[in-house]
C-alpha positions in Angstrom: -5.8 -98.7 -32.8 -4.5 -102.2 -33.6 -4.0 -105.0 -30.9 -0.7 -106.2 -30.2 0.2 -109.1 -28.3 3.7 -109.6 -26.6 5.8 -112.8 -27.2 6.9 -114.3 -24.0 7.8 -117.7 -24.7 11.5 -118.8 -25.5 10.4 -121.2 -27.8 8.4 -118.5 -29.9 11.4 -116.4 -30.2 13.6 -119.2 -31.2 11.2 -120.1 -34.4 11.0 -116.6 -35.3 15.1 -116.1 -35.3 15.1 -119.6 -37.2 12.4 -118.9 -39.8 11.9 -115.2 -40.0 13.6 -112.7 -42.2 15.8 -110.2 -40.4 16.8 -106.6 -41.3 20.0 -105.3 -39.5 20.9 -101.7 -38.9 23.5 -100.2 -36.6 21.7 -100.3 -33.5 18.5 -102.6 -34.2 17.9 -106.1 -35.8 14.4 -106.7 -36.8 13.1 -110.1 -37.2 10.0 -110.6 -38.8 7.7 -113.8 -39.2 4.1 -114.0 -40.8 1.4 -115.5 -38.1 -2.1 -116.9 -38.7 -3.4 -115.2 -35.6 -4.7 -112.1 -37.1 -2.8 -109.7 -34.6 0.7 -108.7 -34.5 2.9 -110.1 -31.7 6.0 -107.9 -30.4 9.1 -109.1 -28.7 11.7 -107.0 -27.5 15.2 -108.2 -26.5 18.3 -106.3 -25.1 21.6 -108.0 -24.4 23.3 -107.6 -21.0 26.0 -106.2 -22.9 23.8 -103.0 -23.5 24.5 -102.1 -19.9 22.7 -102.4 -16.4 19.0 -103.0 -16.1 18.3 -99.3 -15.9 19.6 -98.8 -19.5 18.2 -102.2 -20.8 14.7 -101.3 -19.6 15.0 -97.7 -20.8 15.9 -99.0 -24.4 13.0 -101.4 -24.3 10.7 -98.6 -23.4 11.9 -96.3 -26.2 11.5 -99.3 -28.8 8.0 -100.0 -27.3 6.8 -96.6 -27.7 8.4 -96.1 -31.4 6.4 -99.5 -32.3 3.2 -97.6 -30.5 3.6 -94.5 -32.7 4.0 -96.3 -36.0 1.7 -99.3 -35.3 -1.3 -98.1 -37.5 1.0 -98.4 -40.5 2.5 -101.9 -39.7 0.4 -104.6 -41.6 -1.4 -107.0 -39.4 -0.6 -110.8 -38.5 3.1 -110.7 -38.1 5.5 -111.5 -35.4 8.1 -108.9 -34.8 11.2 -109.0 -32.6 13.5 -106.1 -32.1 16.8 -106.9 -31.0 18.8 -103.7 -29.6 22.6 -104.2 -30.4 25.2 -103.1 -28.1 26.2 -99.6 -29.3 29.7 -99.3 -27.3 
């Protein structure tokens, strides 16, 4: 199992949003940027428009679990941000 670190700082999110590549889908936007740390770093963002805190936290848990299941297929040394879109 690979080691994944969470992204918590606002300036790190901003750098990935600005310099990273993004892949947009109907429900998710994924931002990816190569890093030099040797580990993947994961950030999850859910907008307040997605619902109240219970729903937003459930979305984050589902994203985290999906990432965990596919973690072994993802190459190392990437910063990855999952941005959940409003589905309504």
